[in-house]
PDB file with SEQRES, HELIX, SHEET and CRYST1 records, atoms N, CA, C and O in Angstrom:
SEQRES   1 A   72  MET PRO THR SER PRO SER ASP SER ARG SER ARG TRP VAL          
SEQRES   2 A   72  ALA LEU VAL THR GLY ALA LEU SER ILE LEU ILE ALA VAL          
SEQRES   3 A   72  LEU TYR LEU LEU MET VAL THR TRP LEU ASP ARG GLN GLY          
SEQRES   4 A   72  PRO LEU LEU PRO PRO PRO PRO GLU ALA LEU GLY LEU ALA          
SEQRES   5 A   72  ALA GLU PRO ALA VAL ALA VAL ALA VAL PRO ASP ASP VAL          
SEQRES   6 A   72  ALA LYS VAL PRO PRO ARG GLY                                  
HELIX    1 AA1 PRO A    5  ARG A   37  1                                  33    
HELIX    2 AA2 PRO A   46  LEU A   49  5                                   4    
HELIX    3 AA3 ASP A   63  ALA A   66  1                                   4    
CRYST1    1.000    1.000    1.000  90.00  90.00  90.00 P 1           1          
ATOM      1  N   MET A   1     135.620 134.065  54.526  1.00  0.00           N  
ATOM      2  CA  MET A   1     134.677 133.007  54.773  1.00  0.00           C  
ATOM      3  C   MET A   1     133.801 132.853  53.529  1.00  0.00           C  
ATOM      4  O   MET A   1     133.149 133.822  53.141  1.00  0.00           O  
ATOM      5  N   PRO A   2     133.755 131.723  52.907  1.00  0.00           N  
ATOM      6  CA  PRO A   2     132.943 131.522  51.697  1.00  0.00           C  
ATOM      7  C   PRO A   2     131.454 131.474  52.042  1.00  0.00           C  
ATOM      8  O   PRO A   2     131.057 130.963  53.089  1.00  0.00           O  
ATOM      9  N   THR A   3     130.650 132.015  51.139  1.00  0.00           N  
ATOM     10  CA  THR A   3     129.205 132.007  51.344  1.00  0.00           C  
ATOM     11  C   THR A   3     128.591 130.885  50.530  1.00  0.00           C  
ATOM     12  O   THR A   3     129.024 130.608  49.412  1.00  0.00           O  
ATOM     13  N   SER A   4     127.593 130.250  51.088  1.00  0.00           N  
ATOM     14  CA  SER A   4     126.902 129.176  50.381  1.00  0.00           C  
ATOM     15  C   SER A   4     125.889 129.781  49.418  1.00  0.00           C  
ATOM     16  O   SER A   4     125.519 130.945  49.567  1.00  0.00           O  
ATOM     17  N   PRO A   5     125.433 129.010  48.433  1.00  0.00           N  
ATOM     18  CA  PRO A   5     124.430 129.535  47.486  1.00  0.00           C  
ATOM     19  C   PRO A   5     123.143 129.968  48.180  1.00  0.00           C  
ATOM     20  O   PRO A   5     122.495 130.919  47.742  1.00  0.00           O  
ATOM     21  N   SER A   6     122.766 129.279  49.262  1.00  0.00           N  
ATOM     22  CA  SER A   6     121.530 129.674  49.950  1.00  0.00           C  
ATOM     23  C   SER A   6     121.703 131.009  50.662  1.00  0.00           C  
ATOM     24  O   SER A   6     120.744 131.771  50.781  1.00  0.00           O  
ATOM     25  N   ASP A   7     122.927 131.310  51.144  1.00  0.00           N  
ATOM     26  CA  ASP A   7     123.175 132.604  51.784  1.00  0.00           C  
ATOM     27  C   ASP A   7     123.083 133.742  50.776  1.00  0.00           C  
ATOM     28  O   ASP A   7     122.515 134.793  51.071  1.00  0.00           O  
ATOM     29  N   SER A   8     123.638 133.535  49.595  1.00  0.00           N  
ATOM     30  CA  SER A   8     123.579 134.600  48.587  1.00  0.00           C  
ATOM     31  C   SER A   8     122.155 134.796  48.090  1.00  0.00           C  
ATOM     32  O   SER A   8     121.741 135.919  47.802  1.00  0.00           O  
ATOM     33  N   ARG A   9     121.405 133.701  47.990  1.00  0.00           N  
ATOM     34  CA  ARG A   9     120.003 133.817  47.571  1.00  0.00           C  
ATOM     35  C   ARG A   9     119.198 134.557  48.640  1.00  0.00           C  
ATOM     36  O   ARG A   9     118.373 135.409  48.310  1.00  0.00           O  
ATOM     37  N   SER A  10     119.425 134.244  49.896  1.00  0.00           N  
ATOM     38  CA  SER A  10     118.715 134.916  50.988  1.00  0.00           C  
ATOM     39  C   SER A  10     119.027 136.405  51.004  1.00  0.00           C  
ATOM     40  O   SER A  10     118.141 137.233  51.214  1.00  0.00           O  
ATOM     41  N   ARG A  11     120.294 136.738  50.781  1.00  0.00           N  
ATOM     42  CA  ARG A  11     120.682 138.148  50.759  1.00  0.00           C  
ATOM     43  C   ARG A  11     120.015 138.867  49.590  1.00  0.00           C  
ATOM     44  O   ARG A  11     119.555 139.999  49.735  1.00  0.00           O  
ATOM     45  N   TRP A  12     119.963 138.204  48.424  1.00  0.00           N  
ATOM     46  CA  TRP A  12     119.346 138.797  47.236  1.00  0.00           C  
ATOM     47  C   TRP A  12     117.852 139.025  47.476  1.00  0.00           C  
ATOM     48  O   TRP A  12     117.324 140.083  47.133  1.00  0.00           O  
ATOM     49  N   VAL A  13     117.174 138.042  48.060  1.00  0.00           N  
ATOM     50  CA  VAL A  13     115.741 138.177  48.345  1.00  0.00           C  
ATOM     51  C   VAL A  13     115.514 139.308  49.343  1.00  0.00           C  
ATOM     52  O   VAL A  13     114.563 140.076  49.193  1.00  0.00           O  
ATOM     53  N   ALA A  14     116.363 139.424  50.350  1.00  0.00           N  
ATOM     54  CA  ALA A  14     116.222 140.491  51.339  1.00  0.00           C  
ATOM     55  C   ALA A  14     116.409 141.866  50.699  1.00  0.00           C  
ATOM     56  O   ALA A  14     115.671 142.800  51.011  1.00  0.00           O  
ATOM     57  N   LEU A  15     117.385 141.992  49.812  1.00  0.00           N  
ATOM     58  CA  LEU A  15     117.616 143.283  49.152  1.00  0.00           C  
ATOM     59  C   LEU A  15     116.447 143.663  48.248  1.00  0.00           C  
ATOM     60  O   LEU A  15     116.006 144.812  48.250  1.00  0.00           O  
ATOM     61  N   VAL A  16     115.951 142.711  47.484  1.00  0.00           N  
ATOM     62  CA  VAL A  16     114.823 142.995  46.587  1.00  0.00           C  
ATOM     63  C   VAL A  16     113.580 143.351  47.396  1.00  0.00           C  
ATOM     64  O   VAL A  16     112.859 144.285  47.045  1.00  0.00           O  
ATOM     65  N   THR A  17     113.324 142.614  48.474  1.00  0.00           N  
ATOM     66  CA  THR A  17     112.162 142.901  49.317  1.00  0.00           C  
ATOM     67  C   THR A  17     112.270 144.280  49.957  1.00  0.00           C  
ATOM     68  O   THR A  17     111.292 145.026  50.002  1.00  0.00           O  
ATOM     69  N   GLY A  18     113.450 144.616  50.449  1.00  0.00           N  
ATOM     70  CA  GLY A  18     113.654 145.942  51.039  1.00  0.00           C  
ATOM     71  C   GLY A  18     113.470 147.052  50.025  1.00  0.00           C  
ATOM     72  O   GLY A  18     112.855 148.075  50.325  1.00  0.00           O  
ATOM     73  N   ALA A  19     114.004 146.856  48.813  1.00  0.00           N  
ATOM     74  CA  ALA A  19     113.856 147.874  47.766  1.00  0.00           C  
ATOM     75  C   ALA A  19     112.387 148.056  47.386  1.00  0.00           C  
ATOM     76  O   ALA A  19     111.929 149.185  47.207  1.00  0.00           O  
ATOM     77  N   LEU A  20     111.644 146.947  47.262  1.00  0.00           N  
ATOM     78  CA  LEU A  20     110.216 147.061  46.944  1.00  0.00           C  
ATOM     79  C   LEU A  20     109.460 147.770  48.065  1.00  0.00           C  
ATOM     80  O   LEU A  20     108.563 148.570  47.801  1.00  0.00           O  
ATOM     81  N   SER A  21     109.814 147.482  49.301  1.00  0.00           N  
ATOM     82  CA  SER A  21     109.155 148.126  50.431  1.00  0.00           C  
ATOM     83  C   SER A  21     109.377 149.632  50.405  1.00  0.00           C  
ATOM     84  O   SER A  21     108.440 150.403  50.615  1.00  0.00           O  
ATOM     85  N   ILE A  22     110.593 150.048  50.154  1.00  0.00           N  
ATOM     86  CA  ILE A  22     110.909 151.480  50.088  1.00  0.00           C  
ATOM     87  C   ILE A  22     110.193 152.121  48.902  1.00  0.00           C  
ATOM     88  O   ILE A  22     109.684 153.234  49.029  1.00  0.00           O  
ATOM     89  N   LEU A  23     110.142 151.452  47.761  1.00  0.00           N  
ATOM     90  CA  LEU A  23     109.456 151.975  46.582  1.00  0.00           C  
ATOM     91  C   LEU A  23     107.966 152.165  46.859  1.00  0.00           C  
ATOM     92  O   LEU A  23     107.393 153.193  46.499  1.00  0.00           O  
ATOM     93  N   ILE A  24     107.343 151.180  47.496  1.00  0.00           N  
ATOM     94  CA  ILE A  24     105.914 151.297  47.813  1.00  0.00           C  
ATOM     95  C   ILE A  24     105.680 152.450  48.786  1.00  0.00           C  
ATOM     96  O   ILE A  24     104.708 153.190  48.639  1.00  0.00           O  
ATOM     97  N   ALA A  25     106.550 152.610  49.771  1.00  0.00           N  
ATOM     98  CA  ALA A  25     106.398 153.697  50.741  1.00  0.00           C  
ATOM     99  C   ALA A  25     106.509 155.063  50.064  1.00  0.00           C  
ATOM    100  O   ALA A  25     105.730 155.968  50.362  1.00  0.00           O  
ATOM    101  N   VAL A  26     107.464 155.213  49.164  1.00  0.00           N  
ATOM    102  CA  VAL A  26     107.645 156.489  48.467  1.00  0.00           C  
ATOM    103  C   VAL A  26     106.441 156.774  47.568  1.00  0.00           C  
ATOM    104  O   VAL A  26     105.958 157.906  47.523  1.00  0.00           O  
ATOM    105  N   LEU A  27     105.952 155.756  46.853  1.00  0.00           N  
ATOM    106  CA  LEU A  27     104.776 155.946  46.001  1.00  0.00           C  
ATOM    107  C   LEU A  27     103.549 156.323  46.839  1.00  0.00           C  
ATOM    108  O   LEU A  27     102.746 157.161  46.428  1.00  0.00           O  
ATOM    109  N   TYR A  28     103.411 155.712  47.991  1.00  0.00           N  
ATOM    110  CA  TYR A  28     102.297 156.044  48.884  1.00  0.00           C  
ATOM    111  C   TYR A  28     102.376 157.497  49.336  1.00  0.00           C  
ATOM    112  O   TYR A  28     101.375 158.214  49.306  1.00  0.00           O  
ATOM    113  N   LEU A  29     103.549 157.930  49.750  1.00  0.00           N  
ATOM    114  CA  LEU A  29     103.699 159.312  50.189  1.00  0.00           C  
ATOM    115  C   LEU A  29     103.430 160.301  49.054  1.00  0.00           C  
ATOM    116  O   LEU A  29     102.826 161.350  49.277  1.00  0.00           O  
ATOM    117  N   LEU A  30     103.869 159.977  47.859  1.00  0.00           N  
ATOM    118  CA  LEU A  30     103.597 160.849  46.716  1.00  0.00           C  
ATOM    119  C   LEU A  30     102.101 160.917  46.421  1.00  0.00           C  
ATOM    120  O   LEU A  30     101.568 161.988  46.132  1.00  0.00           O  
ATOM    121  N   MET A  31     101.429 159.775  46.493  1.00  0.00           N  
ATOM    122  CA  MET A  31      99.993 159.743  46.229  1.00  0.00           C  
ATOM    123  C   MET A  31      99.234 160.547  47.283  1.00  0.00           C  
ATOM    124  O   MET A  31      98.324 161.302  46.940  1.00  0.00           O  
ATOM    125  N   VAL A  32      99.590 160.398  48.555  1.00  0.00           N  
ATOM    126  CA  VAL A  32      98.920 161.139  49.618  1.00  0.00           C  
ATOM    127  C   VAL A  32      99.156 162.638  49.458  1.00  0.00           C  
ATOM    128  O   VAL A  32      98.243 163.438  49.657  1.00  0.00           O  
ATOM    129  N   THR A  33     100.383 163.017  49.099  1.00  0.00           N  
ATOM    130  CA  THR A  33     100.689 164.432  48.890  1.00  0.00           C  
ATOM    131  C   THR A  33      99.867 164.996  47.738  1.00  0.00           C  
ATOM    132  O   THR A  33      99.329 166.099  47.837  1.00  0.00           O  
ATOM    133  N   TRP A  34      99.770 164.248  46.656  1.00  0.00           N  
ATOM    134  CA  TRP A  34      99.003 164.702  45.488  1.00  0.00           C  
ATOM    135  C   TRP A  34      97.521 164.834  45.844  1.00  0.00           C  
ATOM    136  O   TRP A  34      96.884 165.821  45.476  1.00  0.00           O  
ATOM    137  N   LEU A  35      96.963 163.841  46.560  1.00  0.00           N  
ATOM    138  CA  LEU A  35      95.549 163.911  46.927  1.00  0.00           C  
ATOM    139  C   LEU A  35      95.287 165.045  47.911  1.00  0.00           C  
ATOM    140  O   LEU A  35      94.220 165.657  47.877  1.00  0.00           O  
ATOM    141  N   ASP A  36      96.233 165.328  48.775  1.00  0.00           N  
ATOM    142  CA  ASP A  36      96.062 166.403  49.752  1.00  0.00           C  
ATOM    143  C   ASP A  36      96.032 167.766  49.076  1.00  0.00           C  
ATOM    144  O   ASP A  36      95.350 168.675  49.548  1.00  0.00           O  
ATOM    145  N   ARG A  37      96.750 167.916  47.997  1.00  0.00           N  
ATOM    146  CA  ARG A  37      96.760 169.199  47.269  1.00  0.00           C  
ATOM    147  C   ARG A  37      95.471 169.441  46.502  1.00  0.00           C  
ATOM    148  O   ARG A  37      95.184 170.575  46.120  1.00  0.00           O  
ATOM    149  N   GLN A  38      94.692 168.395  46.273  1.00  0.00           N  
ATOM    150  CA  GLN A  38      93.449 168.530  45.515  1.00  0.00           C  
ATOM    151  C   GLN A  38      92.351 169.188  46.342  1.00  0.00           C  
ATOM    152  O   GLN A  38      91.317 169.570  45.794  1.00  0.00           O  
ATOM    153  N   GLY A  39      92.548 169.326  47.622  1.00  0.00           N  
ATOM    154  CA  GLY A  39      91.534 169.900  48.500  1.00  0.00           C  
ATOM    155  C   GLY A  39      90.991 168.815  49.400  1.00  0.00           C  
ATOM    156  O   GLY A  39      91.387 167.654  49.304  1.00  0.00           O  
ATOM    157  N   PRO A  40      90.075 169.203  50.280  1.00  0.00           N  
ATOM    158  CA  PRO A  40      89.544 168.212  51.214  1.00  0.00           C  
ATOM    159  C   PRO A  40      88.730 167.146  50.483  1.00  0.00           C  
ATOM    160  O   PRO A  40      88.025 167.434  49.516  1.00  0.00           O  
ATOM    161  N   LEU A  41      88.842 165.929  50.961  1.00  0.00           N  
ATOM    162  CA  LEU A  41      88.049 164.839  50.391  1.00  0.00           C  
ATOM    163  C   LEU A  41      86.665 164.879  51.020  1.00  0.00           C  
ATOM    164  O   LEU A  41      86.526 164.822  52.242  1.00  0.00           O  
ATOM    165  N   LEU A  42      85.657 164.977  50.187  1.00  0.00           N  
ATOM    166  CA  LEU A  42      84.279 165.042  50.648  1.00  0.00           C  
ATOM    167  C   LEU A  42      83.596 163.716  50.355  1.00  0.00           C  
ATOM    168  O   LEU A  42      83.937 163.051  49.377  1.00  0.00           O  
ATOM    169  N   PRO A  43      82.647 163.325  51.179  1.00  0.00           N  
ATOM    170  CA  PRO A  43      81.926 162.083  50.890  1.00  0.00           C  
ATOM    171  C   PRO A  43      81.052 162.273  49.655  1.00  0.00           C  
ATOM    172  O   PRO A  43      80.651 163.396  49.350  1.00  0.00           O  
ATOM    173  N   PRO A  44      80.759 161.215  48.960  1.00  0.00           N  
ATOM    174  CA  PRO A  44      79.908 161.340  47.772  1.00  0.00           C  
ATOM    175  C   PRO A  44      78.486 161.697  48.175  1.00  0.00           C  
ATOM    176  O   PRO A  44      78.071 161.434  49.303  1.00  0.00           O  
ATOM    177  N   PRO A  45      77.742 162.292  47.257  1.00  0.00           N  
ATOM    178  CA  PRO A  45      76.341 162.604  47.577  1.00  0.00           C  
ATOM    179  C   PRO A  45      75.550 161.304  47.731  1.00  0.00           C  
ATOM    180  O   PRO A  45      75.948 160.271  47.193  1.00  0.00           O  
ATOM    181  N   PRO A  46      74.446 161.347  48.452  1.00  0.00           N  
ATOM    182  CA  PRO A  46      73.661 160.124  48.666  1.00  0.00           C  
ATOM    183  C   PRO A  46      73.204 159.478  47.356  1.00  0.00           C  
ATOM    184  O   PRO A  46      73.056 158.257  47.292  1.00  0.00           O  
ATOM    185  N   GLU A  47      72.980 160.272  46.326  1.00  0.00           N  
ATOM    186  CA  GLU A  47      72.519 159.721  45.056  1.00  0.00           C  
ATOM    187  C   GLU A  47      73.557 158.781  44.450  1.00  0.00           C  
ATOM    188  O   GLU A  47      73.203 157.826  43.759  1.00  0.00           O  
ATOM    189  N   ALA A  48      74.821 159.046  44.704  1.00  0.00           N  
ATOM    190  CA  ALA A  48      75.873 158.211  44.141  1.00  0.00           C  
ATOM    191  C   ALA A  48      75.903 156.838  44.797  1.00  0.00           C  
ATOM    192  O   ALA A  48      76.392 155.877  44.203  1.00  0.00           O  
ATOM    193  N   LEU A  49      75.391 156.738  46.000  1.00  0.00           N  
ATOM    194  CA  LEU A  49      75.382 155.467  46.714  1.00  0.00           C  
ATOM    195  C   LEU A  49      74.055 154.728  46.569  1.00  0.00           C  
ATOM    196  O   LEU A  49      73.871 153.652  47.137  1.00  0.00           O  
ATOM    197  N   GLY A  50      73.141 155.306  45.811  1.00  0.00           N  
ATOM    198  CA  GLY A  50      71.834 154.692  45.645  1.00  0.00           C  
ATOM    199  C   GLY A  50      70.941 154.914  46.861  1.00  0.00           C  
ATOM    200  O   GLY A  50      69.981 154.172  47.071  1.00  0.00           O  
ATOM    201  N   LEU A  51      71.249 155.919  47.652  1.00  0.00           N  
ATOM    202  CA  LEU A  51      70.483 156.200  48.866  1.00  0.00           C  
ATOM    203  C   LEU A  51      69.703 157.493  48.721  1.00  0.00           C  
ATOM    204  O   LEU A  51      69.701 158.327  49.626  1.00  0.00           O  
ATOM    205  N   ALA A  52      69.044 157.660  47.593  1.00  0.00           N  
ATOM    206  CA  ALA A  52      68.290 158.889  47.355  1.00  0.00           C  
ATOM    207  C   ALA A  52      67.175 159.010  48.386  1.00  0.00           C  
ATOM    208  O   ALA A  52      66.645 158.011  48.873  1.00  0.00           O  
ATOM    209  N   ALA A  53      66.837 160.231  48.700  1.00  0.00           N  
ATOM    210  CA  ALA A  53      65.787 160.478  49.687  1.00  0.00           C  
ATOM    211  C   ALA A  53      64.471 159.921  49.175  1.00  0.00           C  
ATOM    212  O   ALA A  53      64.081 160.158  48.032  1.00  0.00           O  
ATOM    213  N   GLU A  54      63.797 159.179  50.036  1.00  0.00           N  
ATOM    214  CA  GLU A  54      62.507 158.605  49.673  1.00  0.00           C  
ATOM    215  C   GLU A  54      61.403 159.470  50.280  1.00  0.00           C  
ATOM    216  O   GLU A  54      61.594 160.066  51.340  1.00  0.00           O  
ATOM    217  N   PRO A  55      60.266 159.540  49.620  1.00  0.00           N  
ATOM    218  CA  PRO A  55      59.174 160.344  50.181  1.00  0.00           C  
ATOM    219  C   PRO A  55      58.690 159.724  51.491  1.00  0.00           C  
ATOM    220  O   PRO A  55      58.715 158.507  51.673  1.00  0.00           O  
ATOM    221  N   ALA A  56      58.258 160.584  52.383  1.00  0.00           N  
ATOM    222  CA  ALA A  56      57.757 160.108  53.674  1.00  0.00           C  
ATOM    223  C   ALA A  56      56.459 159.335  53.466  1.00  0.00           C  
ATOM    224  O   ALA A  56      55.643 159.679  52.611  1.00  0.00           O  
ATOM    225  N   VAL A  57      56.289 158.296  54.256  1.00  0.00           N  
ATOM    226  CA  VAL A  57      55.087 157.473  54.166  1.00  0.00           C  
ATOM    227  C   VAL A  57      54.110 157.952  55.236  1.00  0.00           C  
ATOM    228  O   VAL A  57      54.465 158.079  56.408  1.00  0.00           O  
ATOM    229  N   ALA A  58      52.874 158.215  54.811  1.00  0.00           N  
ATOM    230  CA  ALA A  58      51.860 158.653  55.764  1.00  0.00           C  
ATOM    231  C   ALA A  58      51.359 157.445  56.539  1.00  0.00           C  
ATOM    232  O   ALA A  58      51.071 156.399  55.958  1.00  0.00           O  
ATOM    233  N   VAL A  59      51.257 157.595  57.853  1.00  0.00           N  
ATOM    234  CA  VAL A  59      50.769 156.518  58.707  1.00  0.00           C  
ATOM    235  C   VAL A  59      49.477 156.985  59.340  1.00  0.00           C  
ATOM    236  O   VAL A  59      49.417 158.048  59.958  1.00  0.00           O  
ATOM    237  N   ALA A  60      48.437 156.172  59.178  1.00  0.00           N  
ATOM    238  CA  ALA A  60      47.144 156.507  59.767  1.00  0.00           C  
ATOM    239  C   ALA A  60      47.116 156.016  61.207  1.00  0.00           C  
ATOM    240  O   ALA A  60      47.417 154.854  61.481  1.00  0.00           O  
ATOM    241  N   VAL A  61      46.750 156.912  62.133  1.00  0.00           N  
ATOM    242  CA  VAL A  61      46.654 156.563  63.543  1.00  0.00           C  
ATOM    243  C   VAL A  61      45.178 156.618  63.919  1.00  0.00           C  
ATOM    244  O   VAL A  61      44.523 157.641  63.716  1.00  0.00           O  
ATOM    245  N   PRO A  62      44.653 155.530  64.462  1.00  0.00           N  
ATOM    246  CA  PRO A  62      43.239 155.557  64.862  1.00  0.00           C  
ATOM    247  C   PRO A  62      42.993 156.607  65.941  1.00  0.00           C  
ATOM    248  O   PRO A  62      43.886 156.926  66.726  1.00  0.00           O  
ATOM    249  N   ASP A  63      41.768 157.140  65.971  1.00  0.00           N  
ATOM    250  CA  ASP A  63      41.436 158.204  66.919  1.00  0.00           C  
ATOM    251  C   ASP A  63      41.578 157.750  68.360  1.00  0.00           C  
ATOM    252  O   ASP A  63      42.027 158.528  69.202  1.00  0.00           O  
ATOM    253  N   ASP A  64      41.208 156.514  68.670  1.00  0.00           N  
ATOM    254  CA  ASP A  64      41.259 156.073  70.061  1.00  0.00           C  
ATOM    255  C   ASP A  64      42.704 155.940  70.559  1.00  0.00           C  
ATOM    256  O   ASP A  64      42.943 156.081  71.758  1.00  0.00           O  
ATOM    257  N   VAL A  65      43.651 155.677  69.693  1.00  0.00           N  
ATOM    258  CA  VAL A  65      45.050 155.594  70.090  1.00  0.00           C  
ATOM    259  C   VAL A  65      45.612 156.992  70.306  1.00  0.00           C  
ATOM    260  O   VAL A  65      46.445 157.202  71.188  1.00  0.00           O  
ATOM    261  N   ALA A  66      45.163 157.935  69.512  1.00  0.00           N  
ATOM    262  CA  ALA A  66      45.655 159.294  69.625  1.00  0.00           C  
ATOM    263  C   ALA A  66      45.208 159.964  70.918  1.00  0.00           C  
ATOM    264  O   ALA A  66      45.854 160.912  71.366  1.00  0.00           O  
ATOM    265  N   LYS A  67      44.105 159.493  71.539  1.00  0.00           N  
ATOM    266  CA  LYS A  67      43.563 160.131  72.751  1.00  0.00           C  
ATOM    267  C   LYS A  67      44.149 159.556  74.040  1.00  0.00           C  
ATOM    268  O   LYS A  67      43.829 160.051  75.121  1.00  0.00           O  
ATOM    269  N   VAL A  68      44.986 158.542  73.963  1.00  0.00           N  
ATOM    270  CA  VAL A  68      45.568 157.944  75.159  1.00  0.00           C  
ATOM    271  C   VAL A  68      46.559 158.927  75.758  1.00  0.00           C  
ATOM    272  O   VAL A  68      47.430 159.426  75.046  1.00  0.00           O  
ATOM    273  N   PRO A  69      46.448 159.221  77.065  1.00  0.00           N  
ATOM    274  CA  PRO A  69      47.370 160.183  77.670  1.00  0.00           C  
ATOM    275  C   PRO A  69      48.775 159.572  77.791  1.00  0.00           C  
ATOM    276  O   PRO A  69      48.916 158.361  77.961  1.00  0.00           O  
ATOM    277  N   PRO A  70      49.776 160.390  77.705  1.00  0.00           N  
ATOM    278  CA  PRO A  70      51.139 159.863  77.801  1.00  0.00           C  
ATOM    279  C   PRO A  70      51.432 159.380  79.213  1.00  0.00           C  
ATOM    280  O   PRO A  70      50.855 159.868  80.185  1.00  0.00           O  
ATOM    281  N   ARG A  71      52.341 158.409  79.311  1.00  0.00           N  
ATOM    282  CA  ARG A  71      52.752 157.901  80.631  1.00  0.00           C  
ATOM    283  C   ARG A  71      53.639 158.915  81.310  1.00  0.00           C  
ATOM    284  O   ARG A  71      54.366 159.668  80.662  1.00  0.00           O  
ATOM    285  N   GLY A  72      53.571 158.923  82.562  1.00  0.00           N  
ATOM    286  CA  GLY A  72      54.504 159.822  83.189  1.00  0.00           C  
ATOM    287  C   GLY A  72      54.224 160.091  84.558  1.00  0.00           C  
ATOM    288  O   GLY A  72      54.953 160.847  85.201  1.00  0.00           O  
TER     289      GLY A  72                                                      
END                                                                             
């Protein structure tokens, strides 16, 4: 049975796509294996994210508010 040019092109595209998919999967597995051998992945310190600890802010509480008994 003769194949049309569109059939051969479709087959070629399918083979190339499958080969790329397998290549990406193998590269992913190699990368994960390599990263796993480096030890556990730890989150970056807060300083690296720009979230350095800020000094606590003092809040003044008026005396009359401090003497109110708690609800309960």
